[in-house]
N, C-alpha and C positions, 0 to 999 in steps of 0.2 A: 398859349391859345385856348382859346374858350372852349367850352363845351360843346357849344352850338357846333362848331365845326367839324363835330364827328359824326357820322350818320349814326342813328340809332339802329340797334341791333332788336328786331322783336323777337318774344319768346317763341320757341319751336310752336308750341301748340297753337299757337295763331297765326302763324306765319301760312299755313297751306289751310284752304279754304273747299271743307267737301261737305258738299249737300244734295249729298245722291240720294237720300232718302225724301228729301223734299222733290227733286225731281222724278222719282218713282210714284210719290204720290200724287205730281201734278197729271202727269202721262196717263194716271191709272183712271184720274177722273174722266177721261175722255172717252173710256170704255163703255158706258152704257148708253150713251146719248148720239146722235146723229151728228153733233156740231162738228162743224170741217171736216167731216167724213166724205171719202172721194169713193170707195167701193164697197159692196155691201154683199156678206157671205149668207148664202140661205141653206140652212141645215135643218134636216127632219122640220121644213116648212117654218123654221124659225129663221127670224134676218138678224144680222149681226154687222153694223155698221163698224166701219174700220178705215183707216188712213196708211193710204199705200207705201208713203214713206216710211213711216215707222215701221212696219209690216218687212220691209223691202232690206232695212238696216240690221234686221233680226235674224234673218237667213237667208240662204242662197235659193231657196224653193222658191218662196214668196218674191226674190227680185227677180226670177227669173219668171215667174207667173203673171207677175203685175206689169212688168217694163220690158217683157219681152217680143212686143209687137203683135201677139195675138189680141183677140177680141176683149179679154181680160184688162188690157192695157187702155182701152176706151175709158173716158171720164165718166164718173159714177155706172160704173158696170157692176153686174150682178153676176155673182160667182156660185154656183151651186155644187155643193160638194156631197159626194153620193157616199154610202158606206162610213157614215161618221155620226155620232150621236151629239145631240147639242149640248147636253151637259159637260161633256170632257172637251168640245172645242171651245165652250165660255171658259172654262178652267184656262185653256191652251191661251186664248186671247190674253186674260190678265195677264201670264206668265210672260207674255211676250212686250205688253206694255210696263209691266211693274218689276220683272225679273223674280217676282214671288210665286210661289204656289203651296197651298196648304193640304198637303197630302195625307194627314192624317184625320181630316174632318170629311174627307172623300170616302164613296162605298168602294170596294172591291173591285167591283166591276166596271165603275169609272175610272177608276183607278189603271185598270188595263187597258182600256181606251185609250185613255191620257197617253199612256205609255207606246200603245200603236201609233199616235199621231205625231210623236215625240219621233220614233222610228223615221214613220213618212215622210216627215217634212225635215229630215236630217240634223235634229236639234240636238248633237251628241251630248251637249251637258246635261242637261233635262231629260236625257234618255239615263244615262248614267245615275242622276239624283233619285230617278224615280224607281231604277232599278236597284240601287241600294235599299231604298226604303222598302220595296217589296220583300229583299230578305229578313227583314226585320221583323214582319209581320204574317210568317209562313206558319201555319198549322196545317192539320189533317183532312180540315174541310176546306183549303184553298191551293193548296200546293199542287195539284193536279193540273188546276184551272192556269195558274202561274206559269207551272211549267210547260204546258202548251204552247203560250203566248210566248215564252222566252224559245223555246224551241222554233217556232215560225219566224221570228225576229234574228235569229242566231247569236242571242244574247247569251256567249258561252257562261260569263260569272254569275249571272243569274241561273241559268240552267244546272251548271254545276251545284249553285246552294241547294235548288230545288231536289236534286237526284241526293245529295248528301242529307238532307233532311229525311226523306222518303225513304234511305237506307238504314235510317236510326228508328224510323217509326213505321217499317213495313206493313206488319199485320195490320195497324190502324188505318192505312192509308188503302189496304185489299178492302176494306170493310166500308169506305168511302164511297158516298154516292160521284165524287169529283173522280173516281179511277174510272169510273164506265163514261166518263164525256172526255178520255184521253183521245187524241188519233191514234192510229196502227203505228205511226212511226214511232210517237211519242211512247205508245204502250211497250213495243219492243225495247226500245231504248232502256226502260226502266228494268222490266223484268228479266232482260238479257246479261244484267251486271252482277258479276259472283257477290258484290256487298250488297245487293237487296235481299238482306238476311231474314226472309219468311219460310215455313216451312211449304215442300212442296205441295202439301197437299191444298194449304191454304191458296196458294199461287193458283194451280189449278181450278180450284172452285170459282174464283176471282175471275182467272180468265173465262171460263164457262159462260159467267153472267154477263162479262163484256161481248163476248160472242152471238150470244142470243139476243143483245140491244142493237150491236153494231156490224155482225158478220155479214159480209156479203161474198158470194163467190168464194175465191181462193183466200179471204183476209182470216176464215176459221182456221185453215190448215196452216198458214203462216204464222198463226198467234200460237197454237197448239205447239208449233215445232219449239217454242223457247221453254216448254216444262220440261223439266229436268227427270225424265220417267224414272232412270237407275236409280235415284234417290229415295223414290217411294217403296214402301214395303210390300209385299206379293198382296198383304190384306188390301192395302188402299187401292193396287192397280186393279184387284179383282172386284171390291165393292163399291170404288168411287168412281174410276175412270172409265173402266167397261160399261157400268150402266150409262154414261154420257153418252155414250156413240159419236163422242166428238174426233176419238182417234180409232184408226181399225186394228183387229186383232194382232195382224203382223207387227205393229208398234209396239203392241204390249208384249210379243214376246219376244221381241230386240231386245227390250226393257229388261226382261227376266232374265235372257241370254246373256246382257252386259252385267249385269249384278251379280250374278253367279260365278263368271268367270272372270273377273275384275280384281284386282287388289282393292280394299277399303279404300285405300288413300290414292288409288287413282281415278275414283268418283271424283266428278265434277261438283265438288261441294261448295255450297255458300256460306260467308262469313262476314263478320263485322266489320269494317273499317273504320278506324281510328287512328288517323295519321299521326305521325310526330310526337304519340304520346304512350309512355309505357303502361302497358294492359296489364302486367302481372303484378299487381298491387292488392292489396286487400279492398280498396276503393271500386275496383271492378271485379271482385270476387274470386281472386286468384289465392290458391292456397298449397302449401308444400305436402303433398300424401306419403314421401316416402323420402328417407334418409334420416340420418343424425342430425338434431339440433335444430331442429324445421324453425322455430321463430324468427332466425336471424336473417335468413335467405332473403324476403321479402320487406323489411323493415325500412330498406331506404338509406340506412344507415351507413356510409362509406369511407367513413374515417376512425369509429373508434371499435377498433378488433385490435388484437393480438393474441399471443399463444395460445391463450384461454378461453377467448369468449368471441363474439361477434362473426362467427362463419356457421355455415352447414358444412358438415361432410358426410363422407361414406366410406368404406375400406374398398381399396382396389381388389379386384378379384380376377382373375383369370378369365372366368367364363362371363364376366361382363354382366353376371345379374345383379349386382347392385348398382347402385346411381341416385341421383339427386330428382326426384319428380314432381311437377308440378302442375296441378290442374286449374286451369282459366276458368274464368266465370262462366263464357260461353266461346262459342267458337269464331274464332278470330283469323281475319287474314294478316298472317307477317310475313317480313323480309327480313329482319333485323334482328338480330339478338346482342345484347352488352353482356359479359359475365366479367366478375373482376376476382381472379386467383388470388387465393390468399398469399401477399407479397413482403411480409415483416422481414425477410431475407432472402438468400440469393437465388433461393431453390426455383425450378422450374416443373411444370406440369403436362401432361398429354392428355386427351379426352376428346368425347366426340357428343354432337347432339341430335336426338330423334325427335320427332313430332308424329304426333296419333290422332287420329278423332274418336276410338273406342278403345283403346290401351292394351288391343291386338294387335294391330297392323301398325309398326313402326317405319316410317321413311328416315333415313340419315341425310341430315341438311346442313352439316358441316362435320368435316372429319379430320381431325388435327392428332389423331391417335398415333402419328408418326411422327410429330413435330414436337419439339421443347416450347412451351408457352410460359409467359408468366403477366403477372398484374393484368389490368385491363384488356380485356378481347373486345374488337368490334366487329362482328361478323354479319356477314351479306349471304343472301340465296336468294333462289327463285321462289317468287311468292307462294304460299303454303298456307291452306285453312287448315286451324289444328287447335284441338282441344287440350290436348296434353302437350308436354315438354319435358324432356329425360336429359339431363346431361351425366354423362358417364365417365370417369376418370380412369384413366388406363395407366398412368403412371406417374411418380413423383419420384424427384431426384434425391429425396431425403428419406423418404418411409413409405408404407404401404396405404396412405390416407389421402383422399383426396377433398380439398378444402376450398370450399367456395360463399366468397363473402356476399356477393351481390348479383342477382339477374335483372336484366328488364328485357323485355319483348314487344315490339312495335311493328308497324308499316313504316317504310320512309318513302317519299318521293324523290329523295336525293340519289342521283345517279350514279351506279358502281358498276363495276367492269372484273368479271370472273376469269380465271383461267384454270379448269381442272380443277374447280372448287375454290381456289386460292384467290385472294383480295389483290388486284391491280392499283396501287395506289398511284394519286395524281399528287398529293403534297406530300412533302418531306414528311417520313414516320421515325428518322432517325433522331427523334428530339427527347427532352425529357418529359415534355406535356404527353408525349404518346406513348411512355413509359419504356422507353428504349434506355438502355445504361452500356458503359465499358465495362467490360468485365475483366479484361487484359490490358495492362500498360500502363505507364506512371505519368502522374501528373501533380503538380499543387494542387489544383481545384479537381475535386469528383467532377466525372463528366463535362469538363470545359471541352471536350473534345464537340458535344452536341448541344451547348449552350445558345448556338446560335451567334454568336460575340465574333466577328471575323474583323474586329478592328483594334482590340484592346491587347494585345500581345508583344511582348519583348523577347530580351534574352533571357529572363529569367521565369516567366510565366505565359500564362495563354495558351497551353499547346500540350501535345499527349505524346509521348516517346517510348522508345523502347532501343535497349542496344542490338545493333547491328550483330546477327549470328547467332542472337540466343532472344528467345521471345515473339512476341507482336504484339499490334493493337487489335483487340477484338471487342465489336460492338454485338450485343445482343438485342434484336429488335422484340417488341412484345407479342408478338404473333408471326407465323408466316407471311409475307406477301412474297409476290411474284415480282422480281424486280428487274429491270431493263437497264438502269443507267445507274450511275453513281458522280459524287460532285465533292472532291476534297482541296481542301487548300495547304499546302506543305509551305512549313517555317521558311520565311523569306525576307529576313531583315538584314541579308547581307546577299552575295553573288553565289552562294554555294548552289548545289544541283543534288538530285537524289533519284535513285533508281529502287523500283518495289514491284510486287506483284500482289493481288488479291485474289481471296478465296470466297466462298461462300458457302453455308451449309445450312442443313435443316435438324442434326443432333449433335454438331460436335464431335461426331464420331468420320463421317464420311465428308469430302472437302471436293470442291469442283473450281479450276483456276477460273476467273472471267476476263482477269487483267494481268497481262505480263508486260511490265515495264522496267524490267531487270537488264535491258540493255540499252536504254534511252535515257540519256542525261534529264530530268524532269525538275521543273520548279512552278513553286506558285499554285495557281487553281489548275486543278483537274477535272476536266468533263470527259467520263468515260462510258463507253454504250457497248453492249453486246447483248446478245439473246437470252431472253428472260427465262430467271431461274427462279424457281421456288427458294426463300431464303430465309432464316430465322437469326443466322450469324452471319457476319462478314469480318475477315480477317486480315488485316493489311499489313505486309511483312515486309519491311524496309531492307534492301540488299546493297545499297552503297549510298555514302553522304561525301563529297567532295571535301567536308571541312572536319568531320571527325569520325567516330564510329559510334553514331548516335541518329535511328531517324526520328523526324520531329513532325507532327502533323497538327494544326489548328484547329481545323474545322472539317467534319463530314456530314453528308447528306445523301439519303438516296429515297424516292429515285432523284436525280439531279434536276433543281428548280432552274429556271430561266434565268438569264443573265439580269436581266432588270427585277428581279425579285430581291439579288444580293449586291447589286450593284454598290448600292449606299455603301461608303464606309470600305470599299474594296480597297486593300493594300496593293494587291498585287494586279496581274495581268491573267485574262483567261486564257487559259493554255492548258495543252495536253501533252505538251513536251518542253522543251528548254525555250524560256520567253526572256525577253529584255524586261525588266521589272526595275524603274527608276530606285534607288535606293530612298525609304521613306523615312521621314523624321519620326524618331519615336522617345517615347518618356523613358528612359532606362529607371530601371528598379536595382538597385542593388542591395543586396541582404548582406546585414552585417556578418561579419564572421564569429562562430562561438554563439549562434542565436539558435533557436529551434526553428525547426521547419517540418511541415506536414506534408507527408508525400504520401500520393493514393496511390495503389498497385495492385489489379487484380480484385478490387473492390476491398481490401485492407486498408488499413491506415496505419502507419509506422511512424512514429516520432525521432527524428534524427538530432541527436544532440551533439553535434559537433560542426565542423568548419565545412563550407562546401570544399569539395578538391578542385583543384586548377584543372579548367577545362583543355580538352585535347583540339584545340582549334588553330587552324592555319591563319585565322585573319589575328591581331594584336588585341583585337577587341573580345572579351569575353561573349563564347559560343552558348547556345544552350542545352550542354551536356551535364550540367549542374546536377542536376535532380537525379537521372540514371547514374552517374557515378557515385556517387552520394550513397544510394542504395547499394551498389555494387560494392563500395567499401567496407559497408556494414555486416 
């Protein structure tokens, strides 16, 4: 067959025609003149010829205006637009015809009018793009004006950007001319924020200027109510506030009474808000002012530490006088602290954390003095304004020294729930990534119970076990959590069933039984719910195996996650008691007799240089009892 009989395949680059730029230019050429126009807009006595079909195609507002059967629908109609600036409307027409607008070349007041027109005519993409541009050009001289407009049009993203900028530059904003132009509503929104971090004296003086220029009737009283008088010194109240005459003597006396009778940390302080960023760094002026080996705590190195270096410390004393104290660069709003306890061995610590504004009055925001904790601690609390942070160790399971590798302080917008100061987790915290570990139990792979692998297990590996009547499987969480559910996968490669119970503890001394399945034959997936309990340790104790004398568990998680999250690769059925589980095909791995095997038991590693003992199995196939029996034989 000749090549002429085959259709030609054009290159992809020329198979599609895209002349949008020509369309934009040619439509844009219609804007200045009256050629083909059939409607005229009159703005500030200037005439703007236009084409109703183009405008109607660009927005619902113009479609309703020009084709809605009103007088504007008549041929060659003239439409007068009130409260509209000609320069901004000219920009809008150019955008409607071309899809383009040059924002950087426009004056700020024109940009705000342009934004107002986009909002009025329902041009959402244009409104969003203009708002995005305004966010990039904020400065102390225009932020108040932009915020007023954003508040008027309910532009939440732009309003929040303005507030954030004003928070970071509060003294400069108070001194700007734009501050005096704020509406009363916008003004109160700004100065009532805890994160508007200026001195109360500066805020009071700026509000006095605003009231002299804008105050009418009850406006002055409403505005002055935003001043936090108890934060001012007695000298400032007598020499600055009292002579102004804007506040009554009773207001001043009430403020003095509140100041004298309240704890310092109960006062409604203002602080700097920098979300999702660690402010306990040298970049933000933080420094360790108390403790030993101070330089290590804030250097940001969370990898290079050992027995000799890479941590700060203090001796653990009964009176709690010792501790590690950090002075932040300024007063910040905090609700989240992360610390890394020294974790190069299996030791645990207890501690508490306090914050202060003056180093005299301290408020405890985290109290883990009665709990055993290890490694990374993710701590949350009610937002507090603080200049100082103090960490006091109360217990070390090895010696009388508290060791801290790293500290981070920040404010987070992530939601969290606390019960009596203990975090209620939503995600599985019994993971290696969350610094949990198996501290008792037998397995061929360290922390196999917590690695999240619910598919790759067989007769010889992929599970953790203990001998019935002796020992247990114990998991230590990194910190105490309020737990109300658990989920585990019992070994289910044959038809055997298990019985067991589960206890929780915060100190490994006092245990609370939360699950009792000692009289129920259980198989495969177990989802267990109970009343929430604070827990740092979970102990799983097997009491029966229908095949042999060993209890085997493949996977553990707390709190229990949804079925969808672990459905993939699920070899068993989701159940809280006996379930009918089809026998799955497995890739059996049979170790050679006489070879070395590594068994992890209670955090210790033992080498077994002997053959595996024949299992105690009802089934003719080898059951997963080898690792326990091998350990017992040694």
